[in-house]
SEDREN-752292 format. One record per residue: residue in three letters; y, z, x of N, C-alpha, C, O, CB in turn. Coordinates in pm, whole numbers, plus 50000, padded with zeros to 5 digits. Each point is the difference from the previous one (the first is absolute). Glycine has a CB too. Layout:
% residues N
ALAYZXYZXYZXYZXYZX/...
//
This chain:
% residues 99
UNK684391835192983498825009149999500275012050072499455010349959499074971450025/UNK502285019150125500345011950077500765009149925499775012050011500184975850183/UNK501045007649722500865008549918499085007449898500255011649966501804972250063/UNK496955009549926499145007049898499225011150067499935011049946499854967849917/UNK499685018850246499165009950071500915011950038499545011350004498864970350088/UNK502945015749938500925011050049500335007649869500215012150008500854974450203/UNK499015007449676500305006749868498805009049975500185011349954501254969049948/UNK497475015650122498755008549970499745012050100499175008849977499824969849927/UNK501845020850211499715011050088500095013449961499115008050029501534977750111/UNK500435017849793500145014449953498925005249919499595011650012502694984949992/UNK497214994249906498795005949915498795000450079499165008549971501734982649821/UNK498905000850307498885000450083500015012650085498995007050013500944968149985/UNK501285027650062500175012750079499745012549926499405009650048502234978950078/UNK498895010649743499725011949919498545002849967499485011250000502704984949907/UNK497154991550064498545001949972499155004550122498995006949987501284975549839/UNK500245012850299499335004050112500315015250028499115007550041500974968350047/UNK501055028249891500295015550014499235008549911499545011050033502704983950028/UNK497624999249811499125007549901498535001350050499385010649990502084980749819/UNK498034997150245498695000550038499745008850113498995007050010500834971749904/UNK501175020750174499835009950121500125014949957499355008850057501664973350101/UNK499735020149754500185014349955498655004549927499525011350015503154985649955/UNK496814994049955498715004449928498775000950109499065007849983501784979949782/UNK499245004150339498985001450093500135012050084499005006350034500794970449961/UNK501555027350044500235011650064499585012649920499475009350059502314978450056/UNK498455012749754499585010749918498495001449989499475011150002502634985749878/UNK497244992650108498565000150003499355004450121498985006850000501204976549851/UNK500495012250263499485003750131500165015550018499065006750042501544969850053/UNK500495028349877500235014550014499045007249914499505010350045502884986550005/UNK497304998949827499155006849913498554999950063499345010450000502164983149796/UNK498074995950252498624998450066499915009150120498935005750020500884970249907/UNK501185026050151500075008650122499985013849948499235008050052502084975550092/UNK499475020349756499995013949951498605004049947499585011450019502884986449923/UNK496874993549995498745002249934498905002050114499065007949988501704977849800/UNK499475006550322499074999750125500285014850064499055006950036501074964750017/UNK501075032549957500105013050075499635012149918499765010850054502034979050080/UNK498175008549733499545011249917498594999649978499455010249955502634990549938/UNK497184988050134498534999449983499235010650060499075004549933501214973050058/UNK499935027250123499315010550070500185014249930499245009350026501094976950192/UNK500705014949695500345012449936499525000749850500295009249923501704992050235/UNK497224987749810499435001649860499095012449986499115003050079500974972049897/UNK500265031749913499385014049970500635010850057499545011249982498484979350004/UNK503055007650085500775012150054501295002949924500504991949923498595003050303/UNK501365015849796501365004549944501134998150104499905003950116498925013649736/UNK502324975750094501154996950095501225006549934499975002549880499044974750211/UNK502045025549984501245004149938500944987550008500054992250095499625033349971/UNK501114974149814500934988849995501305005949945499965010149930498204972050036/UNK502965011850064501435004449948500294990349884499814987950010501155020850227/UNK499484997049659500424992149882501344992950023501035006650019497735009649833/UNK501234970550145501234993550026500864996849876501225001849997497634989250199/UNK500395004049701500644995649873499025001249888498874995550016502634988750105/UNK498845021749765499185000949886499994986449922500994992649992499505032649998/UNK498364972549957499774987149925499175003449881498834996250004501274989350204/UNK500305020849690499255004949892498985010750040500435010150056499934968249838/UNK498385020550082498955009050045499624999050139499275008150056499954990949728/UNK501334990150275499674997550155501265001750070501075002349944497074981050021/UNK501685015650167501155001050085499814992050123498844998250037501635023949874/UNK500494972950158499914995050136499945010850098500925008250005500274972249927/UNK497825020350145499905011050092499984994150149499574988950031499135025649787/UNK501834994650266499754996750149499105008850076500195012250008501964979249991/UNK496825002250057498995007450088500535000150125500434989650050497655004449829/UNK501945018350189500545000050148498994995350097500284992450093501185026649855/UNK497344985950028498944995350108498714995849917499415008649933501485008350267/UNK498664969849805500894990150062501174995949915500055002549879498004989750241/UNK502935001249947501264996949918499674988549900499804988350033501805018850167/UNK498374997749676499674990549888500955003949888500355011749985497134985150080/UNK502944993049852500695002349881499044994549889499514988750006502905010050107/UNK497395010049786499034996149902500515005049863500955007849995497114992950177/UNK501304994749716500175005049882498925009549959498844997450031502394982949923/UNK499065030449979498965011149972500395006949864501134999749951498445004950309/UNK499265001849683500355008849896500565012650071499625003550111498584987049725/UNK502815016450085500455012650058500075010349888499974996149883501354992050299/UNK498765025149848500045009649893501294997949917501014994550044497625021950097/UNK501244988749728501174998349900501335004950062501034993349987497365010149815/UNK501585008050262501245006050042500414995450143500915006150058498565013849793/UNK499934970050208500404993750127501504994549995500464994949898497044998850140/UNK503105007450062501274993250022500224995050132499395005150094501445008149743/UNK500064976450183500104995350143500305009850103500845008849984499854971749924/UNK498625018050201500115009950106498775009850001499795005950105502774992149878/UNK496685004149917498935008549987498834994750079499724988150001501125019149781/UNK498515001550281498734997050072498755001849904499845010549938501264997450286/UNK498074982149766498894999649907498734998350080500034993450103501414996949713/UNK497485015150143498744997250066499204990049912499905001549878500105021750235/UNK499454967249952499344988249930498664997750066499805002750119502434986149823/UNK496835006049973498704996050066500014985550006500514993349910498195026250007/UNK500724975050192499974985650014498654996949943498965004250051502604993650158/UNK498474994649681498844997849919499344988150040498774999850005502205011649815/UNK499794977250212499384986750036501094991450074501205002349987497154998449804/UNK501164989550285500814989350046499334987849996498784999250004502365015050127/UNK499724974949859499464986149997500924993150100501144997049966497965002749781/UNK500464997650374500844993150111500344986849952501184996450004497735015550185/UNK500204980549767500184985549971501054999149880500774990450002496735003250079/UNK502575014649825500924999549894501235009450032500974999449924497094995149913/UNK501955013350259501165007850044500125012449893501095005449981500194972450130/UNK497615026249824500005010149904499605014250054499035001350075500494980249762/UNK501245029150122499765012350040499965009449865500984999849926500124994750316/UNK497905012949729499905008549892500195015350044499215005450077499264976949812/UNK502485023350063500265015550034499905007149866500374994749895501295001250310/UNK497805016549803499985008649880500465014550041500045003650117498034982049776/UNK502275022650000500405012850015498825008750043500175012150018501624983749817/
//
């Protein structure tokens, strides 16, 4: 019985690591939504990090948040863009940004 449990250990550890990673990602998303909630309706500046089709990963400096947002067609990594915080959902960890 002990040898079987030992053989299952790598798979259990991998599953545990994946769960921890998902929980960490979800927690960060909820905290980022929470810190942006007071800014709903305002314009913020963000730096384009990586283009993803019509959207991009952006880094907001204050408060420090990484998010996905629509960007102008000519945007490239390193560009500063102005975005409006449209809405947030803390429980879901969702943030909606718009040009």
